[in-house]
C-alpha positions, 0 to 999 in steps of 0.5 A: 500500500505504501508503494502504491500511494507513494508520491515520490519514487527514487530509482537507479535512473536518478543516480549520477556517480562521481569518480576521481582519477589520479595521474601517475598511480598504479593502484587506487588510493583510498580517500580517508575522509570519504570511506568507500571512495578512491583516487583511481588509477586508469585500470581501477577507474575502468573497473569501477565504471563497469561495475556502476554501469552494470548496476544500472547507473546511467551517468558518471562524472570524472574528476581529474587529479593531476600531478603537475599544477601551474598558475593557469591550470594548463593540464586541464586542457592538455590532450595528455592531461589525466582527465582527457586520458580517463575520458578517452579510456572510458568511452573506449571501454563503455561506448554509449552504455552510460553518459560520461560527464566531465567536470570542467573547472581549473581548481584541481589544476592551478597551483593556487587552488582557485577556479580561475586565473588570478590577476595582478592583485591575486583576484580571480579574473573572470573574463580571462578565465572564460577563454580557458574554460573554452579550451578545457571544454573542447579538449574534454569533448575531443576526448569523448565527453558526452557532457561538460559540467562547468563548476567554476561559477564564472559569469558568462561561462556557459556562453563561452563554452557553448561557443567554443564547443560549436566552433570546434565541431562539438555541437552535440556535446551538452552542458550541465551548468553549476548554476547555483553553487554555494560557498559551502562548508560541506566541501572539505572531503572533496578537497582532499579527494582532488588535492586542492588547497587555496593558497593563503587560506582564501575562499571562493565567496567572490564567485560562489553563491552566498548561503543566505540568498536564493533569489540571486541563485535563481538569477544565475539559473536564468542566466545559464539557461539563457546562455544555452545550458542543457541542464543546471545543477544546485550544489549542495543539495540538502541545505538548499532544497528550497533552491532546488524546488524553486529552480525546478518550478522555474525552468524547463531544462532538467535541474540536477542536485549534487549531494556533496562530500560533506553530506556523504561523510557526515552520514558515514561518520555517524554510521561508523559510530552506530548512531544511524543506519547509513542505508536508511539515511541515504535513502531518506535524504535522496528521496527528499532531494528528488521530492524537492524537484531534482531530476537526478542526483550526483551522489557518493552514495550512487553505487550503494544505492544502486545495489539497494534498489537492485535488491528491491 
Protein backbone atom coordinates (compact mmCIF):
# COMPACT_ATOMS: atom_id res chain seq x y z
CA UNK A 1 0.00 0.00 0.00
CA UNK A 2 2.83 2.43 0.83
CA UNK A 3 4.47 1.79 -2.53
CA UNK A 4 1.13 2.10 -4.29
CA UNK A 5 0.39 5.58 -2.94
CA UNK A 6 3.94 6.95 -2.67
CA UNK A 7 4.15 10.46 -4.10
CA UNK A 8 7.89 10.32 -4.83
CA UNK A 9 9.98 7.48 -6.19
CA UNK A 10 13.74 7.21 -6.38
CA UNK A 11 15.19 4.79 -8.92
CA UNK A 12 18.61 3.87 -10.25
CA UNK A 13 17.86 6.10 -13.24
CA UNK A 14 18.10 9.11 -10.91
CA UNK A 15 21.74 8.43 -9.96
CA UNK A 16 24.90 10.09 -11.21
CA UNK A 17 28.14 8.61 -9.85
CA UNK A 18 31.33 10.64 -9.29
CA UNK A 19 34.75 9.15 -9.99
CA UNK A 20 38.21 10.53 -9.21
CA UNK A 21 41.25 9.62 -11.32
CA UNK A 22 44.78 10.31 -10.08
CA UNK A 23 47.61 10.82 -12.50
CA UNK A 24 50.59 8.53 -12.23
CA UNK A 25 49.29 5.92 -9.80
CA UNK A 26 49.22 2.17 -10.37
CA UNK A 27 46.82 1.43 -7.54
CA UNK A 28 43.67 3.15 -6.25
CA UNK A 29 44.37 5.44 -3.28
CA UNK A 30 41.70 5.50 -0.52
CA UNK A 31 40.23 8.90 0.34
CA UNK A 32 40.36 8.91 4.13
CA UNK A 33 37.51 11.38 4.65
CA UNK A 34 35.22 9.63 2.14
CA UNK A 35 35.00 5.96 3.13
CA UNK A 36 34.49 3.70 0.15
CA UNK A 37 35.89 6.16 -2.41
CA UNK A 38 39.26 6.30 -4.09
CA UNK A 39 41.58 8.31 -6.27
CA UNK A 40 41.62 5.76 -9.07
CA UNK A 41 44.28 4.60 -11.44
CA UNK A 42 43.10 4.27 -15.03
CA UNK A 43 42.64 0.47 -14.73
CA UNK A 44 40.74 0.72 -11.42
CA UNK A 45 38.64 3.58 -12.84
CA UNK A 46 37.53 1.39 -15.72
CA UNK A 47 36.76 -1.50 -13.37
CA UNK A 48 34.68 0.71 -11.09
CA UNK A 49 32.89 2.35 -14.01
CA UNK A 50 31.91 -1.03 -15.46
CA UNK A 51 30.60 -2.12 -12.06
CA UNK A 52 28.49 1.03 -11.68
CA UNK A 53 27.09 0.71 -15.19
CA UNK A 54 26.29 -2.98 -14.60
CA UNK A 55 24.19 -1.85 -11.61
CA UNK A 56 22.16 0.32 -13.98
CA UNK A 57 23.64 3.74 -13.17
CA UNK A 58 23.14 5.87 -16.29
CA UNK A 59 25.78 8.58 -15.83
CA UNK A 60 29.31 9.05 -14.47
CA UNK A 61 31.22 12.26 -13.67
CA UNK A 62 35.01 12.30 -13.97
CA UNK A 63 37.22 14.50 -11.77
CA UNK A 64 40.89 14.64 -12.71
CA UNK A 65 43.65 14.85 -10.09
CA UNK A 66 46.90 15.91 -11.83
CA UNK A 67 50.42 15.65 -10.52
CA UNK A 68 51.50 18.91 -12.19
CA UNK A 69 49.90 22.25 -11.42
CA UNK A 70 50.63 25.78 -12.63
CA UNK A 71 49.11 29.28 -12.32
CA UNK A 72 46.70 28.81 -15.24
CA UNK A 73 45.86 25.12 -14.85
CA UNK A 74 47.16 24.13 -18.26
CA UNK A 75 46.86 20.39 -17.56
CA UNK A 76 43.09 20.88 -17.62
CA UNK A 77 43.11 21.21 -21.41
CA UNK A 78 46.23 19.21 -22.32
CA UNK A 79 45.39 16.29 -24.63
CA UNK A 80 47.59 14.17 -22.36
CA UNK A 81 46.04 15.51 -19.15
CA UNK A 82 44.73 12.95 -16.70
CA UNK A 83 41.07 13.83 -17.26
CA UNK A 84 41.34 13.62 -21.04
CA UNK A 85 43.11 10.26 -20.85
CA UNK A 86 40.45 8.97 -18.46
CA UNK A 87 37.60 10.22 -20.63
CA UNK A 88 39.09 8.61 -23.72
CA UNK A 89 39.59 5.28 -21.94
CA UNK A 90 36.07 5.35 -20.51
CA UNK A 91 34.50 5.97 -23.91
CA UNK A 92 36.62 3.23 -25.46
CA UNK A 93 35.51 0.85 -22.70
CA UNK A 94 31.87 1.84 -22.28
CA UNK A 95 30.91 3.38 -25.60
CA UNK A 96 27.46 4.85 -25.09
CA UNK A 97 26.38 2.48 -22.29
CA UNK A 98 26.49 5.42 -19.88
CA UNK A 99 26.61 9.19 -20.15
CA UNK A 100 30.18 10.31 -19.50
CA UNK A 101 30.31 13.76 -17.90
CA UNK A 102 33.49 15.79 -17.47
CA UNK A 103 33.88 18.16 -14.54
CA UNK A 104 35.04 21.45 -16.03
CA UNK A 105 36.96 23.64 -13.61
CA UNK A 106 40.52 24.80 -13.01
CA UNK A 107 40.86 24.47 -9.23
CA UNK A 108 42.27 20.91 -9.41
CA UNK A 109 44.89 22.12 -11.89
CA UNK A 110 46.01 25.52 -10.56
CA UNK A 111 48.79 25.87 -8.01
CA UNK A 112 46.74 28.47 -6.11
CA UNK A 113 43.57 26.38 -5.84
CA UNK A 114 41.11 28.86 -7.31
CA UNK A 115 38.62 28.06 -10.07
CA UNK A 116 40.09 30.65 -12.43
CA UNK A 117 43.26 32.52 -13.27
CA UNK A 118 44.33 35.36 -10.99
CA UNK A 119 45.02 38.99 -11.85
CA UNK A 120 47.94 41.06 -10.58
CA UNK A 121 46.10 41.67 -7.31
CA UNK A 122 45.50 37.97 -6.62
CA UNK A 123 41.81 38.11 -7.51
CA UNK A 124 40.09 35.73 -9.93
CA UNK A 125 39.95 37.29 -13.40
CA UNK A 126 36.53 36.26 -14.67
CA UNK A 127 36.94 37.23 -18.32
CA UNK A 128 40.44 35.78 -18.70
CA UNK A 129 39.16 32.53 -17.22
CA UNK A 130 36.35 32.19 -19.77
CA UNK A 131 38.77 31.74 -22.66
CA UNK A 132 40.49 28.92 -20.76
CA UNK A 133 37.16 27.24 -19.98
CA UNK A 134 36.52 27.14 -23.72
CA UNK A 135 39.83 25.33 -24.24
CA UNK A 136 39.02 22.83 -21.50
CA UNK A 137 35.57 22.12 -22.94
CA UNK A 138 36.99 21.48 -26.41
CA UNK A 139 39.67 19.15 -25.01
CA UNK A 140 37.12 17.20 -22.97
CA UNK A 141 34.72 16.89 -25.88
CA UNK A 142 37.53 15.74 -28.15
CA UNK A 143 38.44 13.11 -25.56
CA UNK A 144 34.91 11.74 -25.65
CA UNK A 145 32.80 13.51 -23.03
CA UNK A 146 29.08 13.43 -23.76
CA UNK A 147 28.55 16.32 -21.33
CA UNK A 148 30.81 19.02 -19.89
CA UNK A 149 29.93 20.39 -16.46
CA UNK A 150 31.38 23.84 -15.72
CA UNK A 151 31.51 24.24 -11.94
CA UNK A 152 33.61 27.39 -11.55
CA UNK A 153 30.70 29.86 -11.33
CA UNK A 154 32.30 32.38 -13.69
CA UNK A 155 29.89 34.90 -15.19
CA UNK A 156 29.30 34.04 -18.85
CA UNK A 157 30.85 30.59 -18.64
CA UNK A 158 28.02 28.77 -20.43
CA UNK A 159 28.00 31.15 -23.40
CA UNK A 160 31.79 30.94 -23.76
CA UNK A 161 31.80 27.15 -23.55
CA UNK A 162 28.90 26.73 -25.98
CA UNK A 163 30.67 28.97 -28.50
CA UNK A 164 33.90 27.01 -28.16
CA UNK A 165 32.17 23.64 -28.50
CA UNK A 166 30.21 24.74 -31.55
CA UNK A 167 33.25 26.28 -33.22
CA UNK A 168 35.24 23.06 -32.74
CA UNK A 169 32.51 20.84 -34.20
CA UNK A 170 31.11 19.51 -30.91
CA UNK A 171 27.57 20.78 -31.28
CA UNK A 172 26.09 17.61 -29.78
CA UNK A 173 28.06 17.85 -26.53
CA UNK A 174 25.72 19.04 -23.79
CA UNK A 175 26.39 21.49 -20.96
CA UNK A 176 25.45 20.76 -17.36
CA UNK A 177 25.96 24.13 -15.69
CA UNK A 178 26.59 24.50 -11.98
CA UNK A 179 24.22 27.44 -11.88
CA UNK A 180 23.62 27.66 -8.12
CA UNK A 181 26.84 26.58 -6.42
CA UNK A 182 27.09 27.90 -2.90
CA UNK A 183 30.17 28.90 -0.90
CA UNK A 184 29.50 25.99 1.41
CA UNK A 185 31.21 24.47 4.43
CA UNK A 186 30.35 20.98 3.15
CA UNK A 187 33.13 20.65 0.55
CA UNK A 188 36.00 19.64 2.85
CA UNK A 189 36.31 15.93 1.97
CA UNK A 190 36.11 16.72 -1.75
CA UNK A 191 39.15 18.97 -1.46
CA UNK A 192 41.10 16.06 -0.06
CA UNK A 193 39.84 13.91 -2.94
CA UNK A 194 41.13 16.33 -5.57
CA UNK A 195 44.16 17.56 -3.58
CA UNK A 196 43.12 21.21 -3.59
CA UNK A 197 44.17 23.85 -1.07
CA UNK A 198 43.52 27.54 -1.60
CA UNK A 199 46.82 29.33 -1.12
CA UNK A 200 46.89 31.81 1.72
CA UNK A 201 43.80 30.36 3.36
CA UNK A 202 41.50 32.17 0.94
CA UNK A 203 37.96 31.25 -0.04
CA UNK A 204 35.64 31.35 -3.04
CA UNK A 205 32.96 33.67 -1.76
CA UNK A 206 33.81 36.15 -4.50
CA UNK A 207 32.33 33.90 -7.18
CA UNK A 208 30.23 31.26 -5.40
CA UNK A 209 26.77 31.94 -4.00
CA UNK A 210 26.05 33.39 -0.56
CA UNK A 211 24.21 30.71 1.50
CA UNK A 212 21.73 33.34 2.73
CA UNK A 213 20.47 34.13 -0.79
CA UNK A 214 18.04 32.26 -3.01
CA UNK A 215 16.80 34.93 -5.45
CA UNK A 216 20.40 35.56 -6.50
CA UNK A 217 20.82 31.85 -7.21
CA UNK A 218 17.69 31.82 -9.35
CA UNK A 219 19.01 34.77 -11.33
CA UNK A 220 22.14 32.72 -12.03
CA UNK A 221 19.98 29.80 -13.13
CA UNK A 222 18.11 32.08 -15.54
CA UNK A 223 21.35 33.42 -17.00
CA UNK A 224 22.83 29.98 -17.58
CA UNK A 225 19.66 28.71 -19.28
CA UNK A 226 19.56 31.83 -21.47
CA UNK A 227 23.19 31.23 -22.46
CA UNK A 228 22.43 27.68 -23.61
CA UNK A 229 22.73 25.33 -20.63
CA UNK A 230 21.08 21.99 -21.34
CA UNK A 231 20.85 21.16 -17.62
CA UNK A 232 21.55 23.08 -14.43
CA UNK A 233 22.94 22.00 -11.07
CA UNK A 234 22.21 23.09 -7.50
CA UNK A 235 25.08 22.37 -5.09
CA UNK A 236 24.99 21.34 -2.23
CA UNK A 237 21.63 19.62 -2.01
CA UNK A 238 20.24 19.13 1.48
CA UNK A 239 20.75 22.67 2.78
CA UNK A 240 19.30 24.08 -0.45
CA UNK A 241 16.16 22.04 -1.05
CA UNK A 242 14.22 25.30 -1.36
CA UNK A 243 16.50 26.42 -4.19
CA UNK A 244 16.10 23.07 -5.96
CA UNK A 245 12.32 23.38 -5.71
CA UNK A 246 12.24 26.97 -6.94
CA UNK A 247 14.60 26.22 -9.84
CA UNK A 248 12.63 23.13 -10.88
CA UNK A 249 9.42 25.18 -11.00
CA UNK A 250 11.14 28.00 -12.87
CA UNK A 251 12.98 26.49 -15.85
CA UNK A 252 12.17 23.91 -18.49
CA UNK A 253 15.62 22.25 -18.55
CA UNK A 254 16.40 19.40 -16.12
CA UNK A 255 17.52 20.53 -12.65
CA UNK A 256 20.08 18.25 -11.02
CA UNK A 257 21.36 18.36 -7.45
CA UNK A 258 24.77 17.48 -6.01
CA UNK A 259 24.74 15.71 -2.66
CA UNK A 260 28.28 16.78 -1.80
CA UNK A 261 31.16 15.15 0.01
CA UNK A 262 30.40 16.63 3.42
CA UNK A 263 26.80 15.43 3.23
CA UNK A 264 28.07 11.93 2.42
CA UNK A 265 30.84 11.84 5.01
CA UNK A 266 28.62 13.03 7.87
CA UNK A 267 26.30 10.08 7.31
CA UNK A 268 29.23 7.67 7.10
CA UNK A 269 30.86 9.04 10.26
CA UNK A 270 27.63 8.75 12.25
CA UNK A 271 27.01 5.26 10.90
CA UNK A 272 30.50 4.12 11.87
CA UNK A 273 29.69 5.11 15.45
CA UNK A 274 26.43 3.19 15.36
CA UNK A 275 24.32 6.32 15.69
CA UNK A 276 22.33 5.93 12.46
CA UNK A 277 21.67 3.42 9.70
CA UNK A 278 23.65 4.70 6.68
CA UNK A 279 21.48 2.98 4.06
CA UNK A 280 18.25 4.26 5.58
CA UNK A 281 19.62 7.78 6.00
CA UNK A 282 20.94 7.89 2.44
CA UNK A 283 17.63 6.64 1.05
CA UNK A 284 15.68 9.23 3.04
CA UNK A 285 17.96 12.09 2.01
CA UNK A 286 17.96 11.19 -1.67
CA UNK A 287 14.18 10.82 -1.68
CA UNK A 288 13.91 14.30 -0.15
CA UNK A 289 16.18 15.74 -2.84
CA UNK A 290 14.09 14.09 -5.55
CA UNK A 291 10.87 15.26 -3.84
CA UNK A 292 12.18 18.83 -3.93
CA UNK A 293 12.30 18.63 -7.70
CA UNK A 294 15.71 17.31 -8.73
CA UNK A 295 15.57 15.28 -11.93
CA UNK A 296 18.73 13.38 -10.92
CA UNK A 297 21.26 13.47 -8.09
CA UNK A 298 25.03 13.38 -8.25
CA UNK A 299 25.85 11.46 -5.08
CA UNK A 300 28.68 9.49 -3.48
CA UNK A 301 26.02 7.01 -2.38
CA UNK A 302 25.34 6.12 -6.03
CA UNK A 303 26.95 2.69 -6.04
CA UNK A 304 25.43 1.60 -2.74
CA UNK A 305 22.01 2.99 -3.66
CA UNK A 306 22.08 1.12 -6.98
CA UNK A 307 22.75 -2.10 -5.04
CA UNK A 308 19.86 -1.38 -2.65
CA UNK A 309 17.47 -0.51 -5.46
CA UNK A 310 18.53 -3.58 -7.40
CA UNK A 311 17.87 -5.82 -4.40
CA UNK A 312 14.42 -4.26 -4.04
